[in-house]
C-alpha positions in Angstrom: 48.9 46.5 -13.5 45.7 46.2 -11.5 43.7 43.1 -11.8 39.9 43.1 -11.0 38.5 40.6 -8.6 37.1 37.4 -10.2 33.3 36.9 -9.7 31.9 33.6 -9.5 28.3 32.7 -9.8 27.0 30.7 -6.7 25.6 27.4 -7.7 21.8 27.2 -7.9 20.4 25.2 -5.3 17.5 23.0 -6.6 15.5 20.9 -4.2 13.6 18.2 -5.9 10.7 17.0 -3.7 10.0 13.4 -4.0 6.8 11.8 -2.4 7.5 8.3 -0.7 6.0 5.6 -2.8 2.5 4.0 -1.9 2.3 0.3 -1.5 -0.6 -2.2 -2.3 -1.9 -4.6 0.2 -3.1 -7.5 -2.0 -5.2 -10.5 -0.6 -5.2 -13.8 -2.8 -7.7 -16.5 -3.3 -7.2 -19.7 -1.5 -9.2 -22.9 -0.8 -9.8 -22.5 2.9 -10.8 -19.2 3.9 -14.6 -18.5 3.8 -16.2 -15.5 2.5 -17.3 -14.4 5.8 -13.8 -14.9 7.5 -12.2 -12.6 4.7 -14.8 -10.1 4.8 -14.8 -9.9 8.6 -10.9 -9.6 8.5 -11.0 -6.7 5.9 -13.5 -4.7 8.1 -11.4 -5.4 11.4 -8.0 -4.2 10.0 -8.5 -2.0 7.2 -9.6 1.5 8.5 -12.8 2.8 7.1 -13.7 -0.6 5.3 -17.6 -1.0 5.1 -19.4 -4.2 5.1 -20.5 -3.5 1.5 -16.9 -2.6 0.3 -15.5 -5.7 2.2 -17.9 -8.0 0.4 -17.1 -6.5 -2.9 -13.4 -7.2 -2.5 -14.1 -10.7 -1.1 -15.9 -11.5 -4.2 -13.3 -9.8 -6.4 -10.7 -12.1 -4.5 -12.9 -15.2 -5.3 -13.6 -14.6 -8.9 -10.4 -12.7 -10.0 -7.8 -14.5 -7.8 -6.8 -11.2 -5.8 -7.9 -7.8 -4.8 -6.0 -4.8 -3.9 -7.7 -4.1 -0.6 -5.7 -0.9 0.6 -3.0 1.4 -0.9 -0.8 3.9 1.0 2.4 4.5 2.9 4.7 1.7 3.4 4.8 1.6 7.4 0.8 1.3 7.3 0.8 -1.3 4.4 3.2 -3.4 6.3 0.9 -3.5 9.3 -2.2 -4.0 7.6 -0.5 -6.9 5.6 0.8 -8.4 8.8 -2.4 -8.4 10.5 -4.3 -9.9 7.5 -1.6 -12.6 7.3 -1.8 -13.2 11.0 -5.6 -13.7 10.7 -5.0 -16.4 8.0 -5.6 -14.8 4.7 -3.2 -15.4 1.8 -1.3 -12.4 1.1 0.8 -11.3 -1.8 3.9 -9.7 -1.1 3.7 -5.9 -0.8 4.1 -4.0 -4.2 4.9 -0.5 -4.8 1.8 1.3 -6.3 
């Protein structure tokens, strides 16, 4: 009695691409940093930050208590967060966007 060979289907390989999460850099309001200092720090450390945008964000920090000043990859977010913190700004912990 002859037996026929068993044919098995190969498992389909599915690749699911996941993007790395973005992180939010958030500046908090405080009672000791001036508007000028916050605005200057934002322009110095956040790439592409204009004077007008820095003032908008500084006002948001003052009147709303916080502002998201940058969103992007974790490594860059950590750098900007650290630079702003070292400059004396009050920072919220990094958050996933």
